[in-house]
Backbone as JSON Lines, residues from 0, in Angstrom:
{"i":0,"aa":"M","n":[29.72,36.9,-49.65],"ca":[30.8,37.83,-49.93],"c":[32.06,37.02,-50.2]}
{"i":1,"aa":"S","n":[32.64,37.25,-51.33],"ca":[33.85,36.5,-51.66],"c":[35.05,37.08,-50.93]}
{"i":2,"aa":"G","n":[36.13,36.38,-50.96],"ca":[37.35,36.82,-50.28],"c":[37.86,38.13,-50.83]}
{"i":3,"aa":"N","n":[37.77,38.3,-52.14],"ca":[38.24,39.52,-52.77],"c":[37.41,40.73,-52.32]}
{"i":4,"aa":"D","n":[36.09,40.55,-52.23],"ca":[35.22,41.63,-51.77],"c":[35.53,42.01,-50.33]}
{"i":5,"aa":"Y","n":[35.81,41.02,-49.52],"ca":[36.12,41.27,-48.11],"c":[37.41,42.07,-47.97]}
{"i":6,"aa":"V","n":[38.42,41.71,-48.73],"ca":[39.7,42.44,-48.69],"c":[39.49,43.87,-49.17]}
{"i":7,"aa":"K","n":[38.68,44.06,-50.2],"ca":[38.39,45.4,-50.71],"c":[37.68,46.23,-49.64]}
{"i":8,"aa":"F","n":[36.7,45.64,-48.97],"ca":[35.98,46.33,-47.91],"c":[36.92,46.75,-46.78]}
{"i":9,"aa":"L","n":[37.76,45.82,-46.32],"ca":[38.69,46.13,-45.25],"c":[39.66,47.24,-45.64]}
{"i":10,"aa":"T","n":[40.12,47.2,-46.87],"ca":[41.04,48.23,-47.35],"c":[40.36,49.59,-47.36]}
{"i":11,"aa":"E","n":[39.13,49.65,-47.85],"ca":[38.4,50.92,-47.88],"c":[38.18,51.47,-46.48]}
{"i":12,"aa":"E","n":[37.81,50.61,-45.54],"ca":[37.59,51.05,-44.17],"c":[38.88,51.55,-43.54]}
{"i":13,"aa":"M","n":[39.98,50.89,-43.8],"ca":[41.26,51.29,-43.26],"c":[41.68,52.65,-43.82]}
{"i":14,"aa":"V","n":[41.46,52.86,-45.1],"ca":[41.81,54.15,-45.72],"c":[40.93,55.26,-45.15]}
{"i":15,"aa":"K","n":[39.63,55.0,-44.95],"ca":[38.74,55.99,-44.35],"c":[39.24,56.38,-42.97]}
{"i":16,"aa":"Y","n":[39.63,55.38,-42.18],"ca":[40.1,55.64,-40.82],"c":[41.4,56.44,-40.84]}
{"i":17,"aa":"M","n":[42.28,56.12,-41.76],"ca":[43.56,56.81,-41.83],"c":[43.38,58.28,-42.22]}
{"i":18,"aa":"H","n":[42.35,58.6,-42.99],"ca":[42.11,59.97,-43.42],"c":[41.29,60.78,-42.42]}
{"i":19,"aa":"M","n":[40.84,60.17,-41.34],"ca":[40.09,60.9,-40.32],"c":[41.04,61.8,-39.54]}
{"i":20,"aa":"S","n":[40.5,62.92,-39.1],"ca":[41.3,63.81,-38.26],"c":[41.38,63.23,-36.85]}
{"i":21,"aa":"K","n":[42.29,63.75,-36.07],"ca":[42.49,63.26,-34.71],"c":[41.21,63.47,-33.87]}
{"i":22,"aa":"E","n":[40.55,64.61,-34.09],"ca":[39.33,64.9,-33.34],"c":[38.21,63.92,-33.68]}
{"i":23,"aa":"Q","n":[38.1,63.57,-34.95],"ca":[37.08,62.61,-35.37],"c":[37.34,61.24,-34.75]}
{"i":24,"aa":"K","n":[38.6,60.84,-34.71],"ca":[38.94,59.55,-34.11],"c":[38.61,59.53,-32.63]}
{"i":25,"aa":"Q","n":[38.91,60.63,-31.93],"ca":[38.62,60.7,-30.5],"c":[37.12,60.69,-30.25]}
{"i":26,"aa":"A","n":[36.36,61.39,-31.08],"ca":[34.91,61.41,-30.93],"c":[34.32,60.03,-31.17]}
{"i":27,"aa":"R","n":[34.84,59.35,-32.17],"ca":[34.38,57.99,-32.48],"c":[34.68,57.03,-31.33]}
{"i":28,"aa":"K","n":[35.87,57.17,-30.76],"ca":[36.26,56.31,-29.65],"c":[35.43,56.6,-28.41]}
{"i":29,"aa":"A","n":[35.12,57.87,-28.17],"ca":[34.31,58.25,-27.01],"c":[32.87,57.77,-27.15]}
{"i":30,"aa":"E","n":[32.38,57.65,-28.37],"ca":[31.0,57.24,-28.62],"c":[30.8,55.74,-28.39]}
{"i":31,"aa":"K","n":[31.8,54.94,-28.65],"ca":[31.66,53.49,-28.59],"c":[31.23,52.95,-27.22]}
{"i":32,"aa":"P","n":[31.87,53.33,-26.12],"ca":[31.48,52.75,-24.83],"c":[30.02,53.02,-24.46]}
{"i":33,"aa":"S","n":[29.49,54.18,-24.82],"ca":[28.11,54.49,-24.46],"c":[27.13,53.54,-25.15]}
{"i":34,"aa":"R","n":[27.43,53.18,-26.41],"ca":[26.57,52.23,-27.11],"c":[26.64,50.86,-26.45]}
{"i":35,"aa":"K","n":[27.83,50.44,-26.07],"ca":[27.99,49.13,-25.45],"c":[27.23,49.05,-24.13]}
{"i":36,"aa":"K","n":[27.24,50.12,-23.36],"ca":[26.53,50.11,-22.08],"c":[25.04,49.95,-22.29]}
{"i":37,"aa":"T","n":[24.51,50.59,-23.29],"ca":[23.07,50.48,-23.57],"c":[22.71,49.02,-23.87]}
{"i":38,"aa":"Y","n":[23.5,48.38,-24.72],"ca":[23.21,47.0,-25.06],"c":[23.43,46.08,-23.88]}
{"i":39,"aa":"H","n":[24.41,46.4,-23.07],"ca":[24.7,45.56,-21.91],"c":[23.54,45.59,-20.93]}
{"i":40,"aa":"W","n":[23.01,46.78,-20.65],"ca":[21.97,46.91,-19.64],"c":[20.59,46.53,-20.15]}
{"i":41,"aa":"F","n":[20.31,46.75,-21.4],"ca":[18.96,46.54,-21.89],"c":[18.84,45.45,-22.94]}
{"i":42,"aa":"G","n":[19.9,44.75,-23.22],"ca":[19.85,43.64,-24.15],"c":[19.74,44.06,-25.6]}
{"i":43,"aa":"V","n":[19.03,43.27,-26.35],"ca":[18.95,43.45,-27.8],"c":[17.87,44.45,-28.18]}
{"i":44,"aa":"L","n":[17.01,44.82,-27.27],"ca":[15.91,45.73,-27.58],"c":[16.38,47.06,-28.18]}
{"i":45,"aa":"P","n":[17.37,47.76,-27.61],"ca":[17.83,49.0,-28.26],"c":[18.4,48.77,-29.65]}
{"i":46,"aa":"L","n":[19.07,47.65,-29.83],"ca":[19.61,47.32,-31.15],"c":[18.47,47.12,-32.15]}
{"i":47,"aa":"A","n":[17.44,46.39,-31.75],"ca":[16.3,46.14,-32.64],"c":[15.58,47.45,-32.98]}
{"i":48,"aa":"L","n":[15.41,48.31,-32.0],"ca":[14.75,49.59,-32.25],"c":[15.58,50.46,-33.18]}
{"i":49,"aa":"R","n":[16.89,50.47,-32.99],"ca":[17.76,51.26,-33.86],"c":[17.69,50.74,-35.3]}
{"i":50,"aa":"M","n":[17.68,49.41,-35.46],"ca":[17.6,48.83,-36.79],"c":[16.27,49.2,-37.46]}
{"i":51,"aa":"L","n":[15.17,49.15,-36.7],"ca":[13.87,49.52,-37.26],"c":[13.83,51.0,-37.62]}
{"i":52,"aa":"W","n":[14.42,51.82,-36.78],"ca":[14.42,53.26,-37.02],"c":[15.19,53.61,-38.29]}
{"i":53,"aa":"K","n":[16.35,52.97,-38.49],"ca":[17.17,53.25,-39.67],"c":[16.51,52.73,-40.95]}
{"i":54,"aa":"K","n":[15.72,51.69,-40.82],"ca":[15.06,51.11,-41.99],"c":[14.04,52.07,-42.49]}
């Protein structure tokens, strides 16, 4: 990924976040800790299963 592509990606993500409603931001923030706890307690296995499931 070139530097220009990376800047474009970051800009798009920032714009998406800015256009989210307050409720969406709060829901996203509330979801994050639960995912971290799963990985903390069970290691990489949940991550690997999630990647296989999405594939």
